[in-house]
LOFIGU-728379 format. One line per field, with one value per residue (C-alpha): residue number from 1; x, y, z. Coordinates in nm, 3 decimals, always signed. Example, Ala and Ser with C-alpha at 12.3 -4.5 7.8 and 13.67 -1.06 7.14 Angstrom:
# residues 2
nr = [1  2]
x = [+1.230  +1.367]
y = [-0.450  -0.106]
z = [+0.780  +0.714]
END
This chain:
# residues 242
nr = [1  2  3  4  5  6  7  8  9  10  11  12  13  14  15  16  17  18  19  20  21  22  23  24  25  26  27  28  29  30  31  32  33  34  35  36  37  38  39  40  41  42  43  44  45  46  47  48  49  50  51  52  53  54  55  56  57  58  59  60  61  62  63  64  65  66  67  68  69  70  71  72  73  74  75  76  77  78  79  80  81  82  83  84  85  86  87  88  89  90  91  92  93  94  95  96  97  98  99  100  101  102  103  104  105  106  107  108  109  110  111  112  113  114  115  116  117  118  119  120  121  122  123  124  125  126  127  128  129  130  131  132  133  134  135  136  137  138  139  140  141  142  143  144  145  146  147  148  149  150  151  152  153  154  155  156  157  158  159  160  161  162  163  164  165  166  167  168  169  170  171  172  173  174  175  176  177  178  179  180  181  182  183  184  185  186  187  188  189  190  191  192  193  194  195  196  197  198  199  200  201  202  203  204  205  206  207  208  209  210  211  212  213  214  215  216  217  218  219  220  221  222  223  224  225  226  227  228  229  230  231  232  233  234  235  236  237  238  239  240  241  242]
x = [+0.686  +0.555  +0.661  +0.764  +0.827  +0.633  +0.873  +0.781  +0.824  +0.615  +0.344  +0.318  +0.292  +0.021  -0.182  -0.148  -0.225  -0.416  -0.690  -1.005  -1.287  -1.590  -1.811  -1.639  -1.692  -2.071  -2.066  -1.824  -2.047  -2.342  -2.150  -1.996  -2.329  -2.498  -2.247  -2.166  -2.519  -2.391  -2.607  -2.580  -2.314  -2.126  -1.747  -1.562  -1.191  -0.997  -0.686  -0.391  -0.571  -0.290  -0.364  -0.719  -0.922  -1.147  -1.188  -1.306  -1.545  -1.705  -1.750  -1.916  -2.130  -2.254  -2.218  -2.028  -1.715  -1.417  -1.104  -0.800  -0.496  -0.181  +0.174  +0.371  +0.464  +0.484  +0.127  +0.002  +0.165  -0.061  -0.378  -0.621  -0.874  -0.917  -0.906  -0.580  -0.356  -0.017  -0.052  +0.033  -0.222  -0.087  -0.094  -0.381  -0.389  -0.760  -0.981  -1.142  -1.483  -1.489  -1.561  -1.853  -1.662  -1.316  -1.212  -0.883  -0.807  -0.517  -0.302  -0.310  -0.009  +0.197  +0.107  +0.354  +0.142  -0.218  -0.311  -0.196  -0.388  -0.704  -0.677  -0.636  -0.938  -1.140  -1.035  -1.129  -1.451  -1.786  -1.948  -2.095  -1.913  -1.771  -1.422  -1.432  -1.119  -1.076  -0.789  -0.657  -0.609  -0.387  -0.565  -0.845  -0.675  -0.832  -1.049  -0.783  -0.624  -0.283  -0.218  -0.331  -0.081  +0.190  +0.149  +0.490  +0.333  +0.116  +0.414  +0.422  +0.050  +0.100  +0.304  +0.014  -0.202  -0.468  -0.833  -0.792  -0.505  -0.688  -1.010  -0.824  -0.645  -0.969  -1.156  -0.893  -0.946  -1.323  -1.458  -1.614  -1.831  -1.698  -1.827  -1.645  -1.771  -1.604  -1.691  -1.650  -1.491  -1.411  -1.035  -0.999  -1.226  -1.010  -0.709  -0.513  -0.586  -0.495  -0.160  -0.089  -0.160  +0.038  +0.322  +0.529  +0.613  +0.247  +0.192  +0.361  +0.341  +0.509  +0.786  +0.874  +0.913  +1.230  +1.285  +1.261  +0.932  +0.787  +0.901  +0.745  +0.417  +0.411  +0.478  +0.180  -0.038  +0.044  -0.002  -0.349  -0.438  -0.409  -0.690  -0.918  -1.201  -1.428  -1.358  -1.121  -1.330  -1.154  -1.301  -1.139  -1.265  -1.454  -1.400  -1.639  -1.566  -1.782]
y = [+0.034  -0.117  -0.470  -0.317  +0.044  +0.171  +0.358  +0.499  +0.165  -0.030  +0.236  +0.228  -0.153  -0.130  +0.115  -0.104  -0.443  -0.403  -0.156  -0.354  -0.267  -0.130  -0.383  -0.666  -0.506  -0.503  -0.736  -0.503  -0.209  -0.383  -0.513  -0.177  -0.002  -0.243  -0.171  +0.193  +0.307  +0.619  +0.929  +1.280  +1.477  +1.169  +1.164  +0.834  +0.797  +0.581  +0.501  +0.372  +0.487  +0.395  +0.521  +0.618  +0.353  +0.273  +0.639  +0.715  +0.419  +0.516  +0.878  +0.761  +0.488  +0.663  +1.034  +1.084  +1.286  +1.049  +1.169  +0.976  +0.940  +0.774  +0.764  +0.679  +0.979  +0.760  +0.641  +0.993  +1.106  +0.859  +0.936  +1.161  +1.160  +1.470  +1.551  +1.361  +1.392  +1.256  +1.070  +0.768  +0.528  +0.585  +0.966  +1.076  +1.439  +1.464  +1.631  +1.434  +1.278  +1.410  +1.107  +0.867  +0.554  +0.424  +0.194  +0.004  -0.211  -0.460  -0.236  -0.356  -0.583  -0.267  -0.121  -0.211  -0.088  -0.205  -0.070  +0.281  +0.266  +0.147  +0.427  +0.686  +0.553  +0.563  +0.927  +1.046  +0.845  +0.965  +0.742  +0.431  +0.479  +0.157  +0.053  -0.170  -0.374  -0.556  -0.799  -1.150  -1.304  -1.598  -1.930  -1.779  -1.771  -2.074  -1.873  -1.622  -1.722  -1.568  -1.820  -2.108  -2.031  -1.916  -2.145  -2.037  -1.695  -1.848  -1.834  -1.456  -1.433  -1.632  -1.341  -1.096  -0.997  -1.263  -1.200  -1.256  -1.009  -0.738  -0.784  -0.766  -0.443  -0.277  -0.406  -0.246  +0.082  +0.082  -0.124  -0.415  -0.556  -0.717  -0.929  -1.089  -1.207  -1.315  -1.094  -1.203  -0.991  -1.044  -0.995  -1.063  -1.161  -1.466  -1.649  -1.538  -1.175  -1.242  -1.388  -1.100  -0.844  -1.022  -0.803  -0.920  -0.563  -0.490  -0.776  -0.789  -1.171  -1.213  -0.966  -1.162  -1.506  -1.593  -1.569  -1.944  -1.967  -1.677  -1.827  -2.163  -1.993  -1.804  -2.130  -2.294  -1.992  -1.958  -2.331  -2.320  -2.000  -2.189  -2.427  -2.263  -2.029  -1.800  -1.511  -1.517  -1.470  -1.411  -1.388  -1.149  -1.092  -0.784  -0.729  -0.473  -0.323  -0.087]
z = [+1.185  +0.863  +0.769  +0.437  +0.341  +0.042  -0.183  -0.525  -0.704  -0.453  -0.439  -0.819  -0.809  -0.544  -0.754  -1.063  -0.909  -0.581  -0.669  -0.748  -0.986  -0.801  -0.979  -0.794  -0.454  -0.427  -0.127  +0.050  -0.033  +0.129  +0.433  +0.516  +0.472  +0.714  +0.990  +0.920  +0.834  +0.654  +0.642  +0.502  +0.687  +0.813  +0.815  +0.764  +0.843  +0.596  +0.798  +0.599  +0.285  +0.047  -0.303  -0.207  -0.389  -0.092  +0.003  -0.348  -0.347  -0.016  -0.121  -0.443  -0.287  +0.024  -0.042  +0.284  +0.358  +0.365  +0.541  +0.416  +0.642  +0.503  +0.648  +0.331  +0.112  -0.200  -0.143  -0.083  -0.407  -0.593  -0.399  -0.583  -0.300  -0.088  +0.197  +0.249  +0.555  +0.649  +0.973  +1.183  +1.329  +1.680  +1.662  +1.441  +1.325  +1.408  +1.665  +1.945  +1.871  +1.516  +1.294  +1.256  +1.163  +1.074  +0.790  +0.806  +0.502  +0.501  +0.719  +1.081  +1.027  +0.970  +1.312  +1.584  +1.877  +1.839  +2.182  +2.090  +1.762  +1.937  +2.194  +1.918  +1.732  +2.056  +2.095  +1.744  +1.701  +1.827  +2.092  +1.933  +1.602  +1.455  +1.351  +1.041  +0.973  +0.642  +0.674  +0.632  +0.975  +1.073  +1.037  +0.824  +0.484  +0.319  +0.077  -0.027  -0.356  -0.291  -0.013  -0.233  -0.507  -0.267  +0.037  +0.167  +0.234  +0.507  +0.742  +0.689  +0.757  +1.076  +1.213  +1.158  +1.457  +1.504  +1.581  +1.955  +1.978  +1.781  +1.975  +2.306  +2.213  +2.112  +2.416  +2.641  +2.455  +2.504  +2.215  +2.404  +2.125  +1.807  +1.520  +1.229  +0.892  +0.566  +0.272  -0.090  -0.360  -0.726  -0.729  -1.104  -1.389  -1.464  -1.328  -1.634  -1.551  -1.188  -1.295  -1.533  -1.260  -0.990  -0.868  -0.576  -0.475  -0.395  -0.147  +0.192  +0.221  -0.119  -0.044  +0.268  +0.107  -0.083  -0.459  -0.520  -0.332  -0.527  -0.860  -0.770  -0.688  -1.016  -1.202  -1.030  -1.094  -1.465  -1.525  -1.369  -1.554  -1.882  -1.792  -1.534  -1.625  -1.429  -1.193  -0.898  -0.584  -0.252  +0.097  +0.343  +0.695  +0.807  +1.180  +1.329  +1.671  +1.878]
END
């Protein structure tokens, strides 16, 4: 079960504030390409595809077929990417050994049974195909701006699956090798833009702190936005499992 349920309002907030400009994702484009090694005819699974921003980027960047799977109807309603399927991470509506890689972006904290998800991914992936997980992990948040301005949200992050737990679940399912690297992204062109786009409804850690904590964070953020210049660059982890 998801930590939060994405209804129409939250899905709209996600689309408006969480989708990043492709120009700020060049390091992600390179990192994914290095591990996925896409080729003509490849099929990539985007699991927990949300509004389809990553699926669209991968199709454009690599010229591969991207199969988007998303459980929330409100997210699917805002996803223009096709093919798009309703589906759960623990019971994928896919044939065995049919995809060449899987992409999971900021979604593993919504999966209650990591072992079941790992087993399903082992089933649908071709031998040797990678699972690429983009996520904040507990204890590795220091270069993610959201947790700087809203330090109270770290306690929510601390309840997410940590690296050891995720690696262990995938190892049990037949993914014995894993690597992790931080990847930089331009989240906003300025702190002022970042503050203007901030929407609590689009971020699980912000939904799960209290109103006073969120208000205090926004006060800190807007005060800094009046003086700081330059882009907002965040580093999220890329965990690769084979």
